[in-house]
C-alpha positions in Angstrom: -0.7 -50.6 -36.2 2.1 -47.8 -36.2 5.2 -48.6 -38.1 8.6 -48.1 -36.6 9.6 -45.8 -39.4 6.8 -43.5 -38.5 8.2 -43.2 -35.1 11.6 -42.5 -36.7 10.2 -39.5 -38.4 8.8 -38.3 -35.1 12.1 -38.8 -33.4 14.0 -36.9 -36.0 11.6 -34.0 -35.9 11.8 -33.8 -32.2 15.6 -34.3 -32.4 16.0 -31.5 -34.8 14.0 -29.3 -32.5 16.0 -30.2 -29.4 19.3 -29.8 -31.2 18.1 -26.4 -32.5 17.1 -25.4 -29.0 20.6 -26.1 -27.7 22.2 -24.4 -30.7 20.3 -21.1 -30.4 20.3 -21.0 -26.6 24.1 -21.3 -26.2 26.2 -19.0 -28.4 29.7 -18.3 -27.1 28.7 -14.6 -26.7 25.3 -13.0 -27.1 27.0 -10.0 -28.7 28.1 -12.2 -31.6 25.1 -14.1 -33.0 24.2 -14.6 -36.7 20.8 -13.1 -37.4 19.0 -16.4 -38.2 20.2 -17.8 -34.8 18.6 -14.9 -32.9 15.0 -14.1 -32.1 13.1 -11.3 -33.9 13.3 -8.1 -31.9 9.5 -8.0 -31.8 7.2 -8.6 -34.8 8.5 -11.1 -37.4 9.8 -14.6 -37.3 13.4 -15.9 -37.7 14.4 -19.6 -37.9 15.0 -19.4 -34.2 11.5 -18.4 -33.5 10.3 -21.7 -35.0 12.1 -23.9 -32.5 9.8 -23.6 -29.4 6.5 -24.0 -31.3 8.0 -26.9 -33.2 8.7 -28.6 -29.9 5.1 -28.0 -28.8 3.9 -29.4 -32.1 6.0 -32.4 -31.6 4.5 -32.9 -28.1 1.1 -33.1 -29.7 2.4 -35.4 -32.5 3.8 -37.8 -29.9 0.5 -37.5 -27.9 -1.5 -38.8 -30.9 0.4 -42.1 -30.6 0.1 -42.4 -26.8 -3.6 -41.3 -26.3 -5.1 -44.5 -27.8 -3.2 -46.5 -25.3 -4.2 -44.2 -22.4 -7.9 -44.1 -23.5 -8.1 -47.9 -23.4 -7.1 -47.8 -19.6 -10.2 -45.8 -18.6 -11.1 -42.2 -17.8 -9.5 -42.1 -14.2 -6.2 -43.5 -15.5 -6.1 -41.0 -18.4 -6.7 -38.0 -16.1 -4.2 -39.2 -13.5 -1.5 -39.6 -16.2 -2.2 -36.2 -17.8 -2.2 -34.3 -14.4 0.8 -36.2 -13.0 2.9 -35.5 -16.1 1.8 -31.9 -16.2 2.7 -31.3 -12.6 6.0 -33.2 -12.9 7.2 -31.1 -15.9 6.1 -27.9 -14.3 7.9 -28.6 -11.0 11.1 -29.6 -12.9 10.8 -26.3 -14.8 10.6 -24.4 -11.5 13.6 -26.3 -10.1 15.6 -25.6 -13.2 14.6 -21.8 -13.0 16.0 -21.8 -9.4 19.1 -24.0 -10.2 21.9 -23.9 -9.1 20.2 -22.4 -6.0 23.2 -20.2 -5.3 24.7 -17.1 -7.0 27.7 -14.9 -6.7 27.4 -11.8 -4.5 29.7 -9.2 -3.1 30.5 -11.5 -0.2 30.7 -14.8 -2.2 28.1 -17.3 -2.8 24.6 -16.7 -1.5 21.3 -18.6 -1.7 19.1 -17.4 -4.6 16.0 -16.1 -2.9 12.6 -17.8 -3.8 11.1 -14.3 -3.6 12.7 -13.7 -7.0 12.1 -17.1 -8.6 10.8 -16.9 -12.1 7.6 -19.1 -12.1 7.0 -19.5 -15.8 9.4 -20.3 -18.7 10.0 -22.9 -21.3 9.3 -26.1 -19.3 6.3 -24.6 -17.3 4.8 -23.6 -20.7 5.4 -27.1 -22.1 3.7 -28.5 -19.1 0.7 -26.2 -19.2 0.2 -26.6 -23.0 0.5 -30.4 -22.8 -2.0 -30.6 -19.9 -4.5 -28.3 -21.4 -4.4 -29.9 -24.8 -4.5 -33.4 -23.5 -7.7 -32.6 -21.5 -9.3 -30.8 -24.5 -8.6 -33.8 -26.7 -9.7 -36.4 -24.1 -13.0 -34.7 -23.4 -13.8 -33.1 -26.7 -12.2 -35.6 -29.2 -10.8 -34.6 -32.5 -13.4 -32.4 -34.0 -14.1 -30.6 -30.7 -10.3 -30.1 -30.2 -10.0 -28.5 -33.7 -13.0 -26.2 -33.1 -11.6 -25.3 -29.7 -8.3 -24.4 -31.2 -10.0 -22.1 -33.7 -12.0 -20.4 -30.9 -8.9 -19.9 -28.8 -7.1 -18.2 -31.5 -9.9 -15.8 -32.3 -10.7 -15.1 -28.6 -7.0 -14.3 -28.0 -7.0 -11.8 -30.8 -10.2 -10.2 -29.4 -8.7 -10.1 -25.8 -5.6 -8.4 -26.9 -7.4 -5.9 -29.1 -10.1 -5.2 -26.4 -7.8 -5.1 -23.4 -4.6 -3.7 -24.7 -3.5 -0.1 -24.4 -2.3 2.1 -27.2 -0.8 -0.3 -29.7 -2.2 -3.6 -28.3 0.6 -5.6 -30.0 3.4 -3.7 -28.5 5.5 -4.4 -25.4 4.0 -1.5 -23.6 0.4 -2.2 -24.7 0.2 -5.9 -24.4 -2.7 -7.0 -22.2 -1.1 -10.1 -20.8 1.5 -8.1 -18.8 -1.0 -6.6 -16.3 -2.4 -10.2 -15.7 1.0 -11.6 -15.1 1.9 -8.8 -12.6 -1.4 -9.4 -10.8 -1.2 -13.2 -10.5 2.6 -13.9 -10.6 4.1 -10.6 -9.3 6.8 -8.6 -10.9 9.6 -10.4 -9.0 8.5 -13.7 -10.5 8.5 -12.5 -14.1 11.2 -12.4 -16.9 12.9 -9.1 -17.2 15.1 -9.7 -20.2 13.2 -7.0 -22.2 14.3 -4.4 -19.6 10.9 -4.3 -17.9 8.9 -7.1 -16.3 7.4 -8.9 -19.3 7.0 -12.7 -19.6 7.2 -14.2 -23.1 5.9 -17.3 -21.6 3.1 -15.5 -19.7 -0.3 -16.7 -18.7 -2.4 -15.1 -21.4 0.0 -16.0 -24.3 0.0 -19.6 -23.1 -3.6 -19.9 -24.5 -2.7 -19.7 -28.2 0.4 -22.0 -27.5 -1.9 -24.8 -26.5 -3.1 -24.8 -30.2 0.4 -25.7 -31.4 0.0 -29.0 -29.3 -3.5 -29.6 -30.6 -2.6 -29.1 -34.2 0.5 -31.4 -33.7 -1.9 -34.0 -32.3 -4.3 -33.7 -35.2 -1.4 -34.1 -37.7 -0.2 -37.2 -36.0 -3.7 -38.7 -35.9 -4.2 -37.8 -39.6 -1.0 -39.6 -40.5 -2.0 -42.7 -38.6 -5.4 -42.8 -40.2 -4.4 -42.2 -43.7 -1.3 -44.5 -43.7 1.9 -44.2 -45.7 0.5 -42.9 -49.0 1.5 -40.0 -51.3 -2.1 -38.8 -51.0 -1.6 -38.4 -47.2 1.7 -36.6 -47.8 0.2 -34.2 -50.4 -2.7 -33.4 -48.1 -0.3 -32.7 -45.2 1.7 -30.3 -47.5 -1.4 -28.5 -48.9 -2.7 -27.9 -45.4 0.7 -26.6 -44.4 0.7 -24.1 -47.3 -2.8 -23.0 -46.6 -1.9 -22.3 -43.0 1.1 -20.3 -43.9 -0.9 -18.3 -46.4 -3.7 -17.6 -43.9 -1.0 -16.6 -41.3 0.5 -14.1 -43.7 -2.9 -12.6 -44.5 -3.7 -12.4 -40.7 -0.3 -10.8 -40.2 -1.5 -7.7 -41.9 -3.8 -7.0 -39.0 -2.5 -9.3 -36.2 1.3 -9.4 -36.6 3.3 -12.6 -36.4 5.1 -12.3 -33.1 6.6 -15.0 -30.9 7.0 -13.0 -27.7 3.3 -12.5 -27.3 2.6 -15.7 -29.3 0.0 -14.1 -31.7 -2.6 -16.3 -33.4 -1.0 -15.6 -36.8 2.3 -16.9 -35.3 0.6 -20.2 -34.4 -0.8 -20.7 -37.9 2.6 -19.8 -39.4 4.7 -22.1 -37.3 2.3 -25.0 -37.6 2.2 -24.6 -41.3 6.0 -24.7 -41.5 6.0 -27.6 -39.1 3.7 -29.6 -41.4 5.9 -28.9 -44.4 9.1 -29.9 -42.6 7.3 -33.1 -41.2 6.2 -33.9 -44.8 9.7 -33.6 -46.1 11.1 -35.8 -43.4 8.4 -38.4 -44.0 9.1 -38.4 -47.7 12.8 -38.8 -47.2 12.6 -41.3 -44.4 9.5 -43.3 -44.9 9.0 -43.1 -48.7 12.6 -43.1 -49.9 14.2 -45.0 -47.0 17.1 -42.6 -46.5 17.8 -43.1 -42.9 21.6 -43.2 -42.4 21.8 -39.4 -41.7 19.1 -39.6 -39.1 21.1 -41.1 -36.1 22.5 -37.8 -35.0 19.0 -36.4 -34.5 17.2 -39.5 -33.3 19.5 -39.6 -30.2 18.0 -36.2 -29.2 14.5 -37.3 -30.1 14.5 -40.4 -27.9 15.2 -38.4 -24.8 14.1 -34.9 -25.7 13.1 -33.4 -22.4 15.9 -35.0 -20.5 18.6 -33.8 -22.9 17.1 -30.3 -22.9 17.0 -30.2 -19.1 20.5 -31.5 -18.9 21.8 -28.9 -21.3 20.2 -26.3 -19.1 21.8 -27.7 -15.9 25.3 -27.8 -17.6 25.2 -24.2 -18.9 24.0 -22.9 -15.5 26.9 -24.7 -13.8 29.3 -23.1 -16.4 27.8 -19.7 -15.3 28.4 -20.5 -11.6 31.8 -22.1 -11.6 34.8 -19.7 -12.0 38.0 -21.4 -13.2 39.8 -18.0 -12.7 38.8 -15.1 -10.5 36.2 -12.8 -12.2 35.5 -15.2 -15.1 32.9 -18.0 -15.2 33.4 -21.2 -17.2 31.1 -20.2 -20.0 33.1 -17.1 -20.7 36.4 -18.8 -20.2 35.7 -21.5 -22.8 34.6 -19.0 -25.3 37.5 -16.5 -24.7 40.2 -19.1 -24.5 39.2 -21.9 -26.8 36.5 -21.0 -29.4 37.3 -17.3 -30.1 41.0 -18.0 -30.8 39.9 -20.6 -33.4 37.2 -18.7 -35.3 37.1 -15.1 -34.1 34.1 -13.5 -32.6 31.2 -14.6 -34.9 32.5 -18.0 -35.9 33.9 -18.7 -32.6 30.5 -18.0 -30.9 28.8 -20.3 -33.4 31.5 -23.0 -32.8 30.8 -22.8 -29.0 27.1 -23.6 -29.7 27.9 -26.4 -32.2 30.3 -28.0 -29.8 27.6 -28.2 -27.2 25.1 -29.6 -29.6 27.6 -32.4 -30.4 28.3 -32.8 -26.7 24.7 -33.5 -25.9 24.4 -35.6 -29.0 27.2 -37.8 -27.6 25.2 -38.0 -24.3 22.1 -39.0 -26.2 24.0 -41.6 -28.3 25.4 -43.2 -25.1 21.9 -43.3 -23.5 20.4 -44.9 -26.6 23.2 -47.5 -26.8 22.6 -48.3 -23.2 18.7 -48.4 -23.8 18.2 -45.6 -21.3 15.1 -43.6 -22.0 14.0 -41.1 -19.5 10.2 -40.5 -19.7 9.1 -37.4 -18.1 
């Protein structure tokens, strides 16, 4: 029987992740961001690069508690739940990509054309990784899922090496981009790198599935071993081994978030295991829970709060309180920059919004409102 405190650790881990997502996604100005709060330019891994894989790990961790209940309902029910949830999250992601459906043009507001709608992104990747991992776990069980994850990581390495051009791990030589252009079309891809390149593209979604699988296996291991120091020690040892393996693999297959390399998967899962171990030690073993409330309110409605934060920020960018300046820029320029200057003001803007959505999460928790997507 799962203890409530074990769920508390899971909520805190997820809550930390969602809070970090909001923090790193919403600086007052992208020109003034502290290095740890920005992504690595290409190879390498900053604290910000841990956030998304941590969320996928948390998805798998939560799945380990839910799958037993689903399995008892029968094969058809399980498949229906998996496919329905996958489709729902994916569609929500598409809608959020299109939202607020209008944009400013030379003649005022115009409808954002579906011909340039980005198809993939954070929520679509979460949907695809959840769906694929859940099906793998359902049909192949734990050992099969573990072996499949290993095969995926090595096959992805082989595909990039065999199909890439020039430097296969560079922006120009990455093998996933031609596939995205062929299936999605350039108009439906991310262009933040200056060229059509999707960091949540089709090919790089394959290794990302492994973050969910490893999160599931970690959650299952915790349940089976129970609240013991031996379990905690094993979790930390496996985390250290994965980090060491990732750093060795990095010598030939660089750690890289934007193409989600296999070494990046091992590295982020290893750090996630260490962080989860620390949280479990503090919360479950030592009973230190007073500090957790701020994060649990995020963890109890993680996807809803993340989606809400995206909606609010996009409305900021649309609404212009004064001619020529949107709400996002106005808040930073007139409130936060005067308080802390460029760098600190930019950070204060992000922290304010973390606290704002924490308040929303606290209110929802107080009213017992939990939105399950």
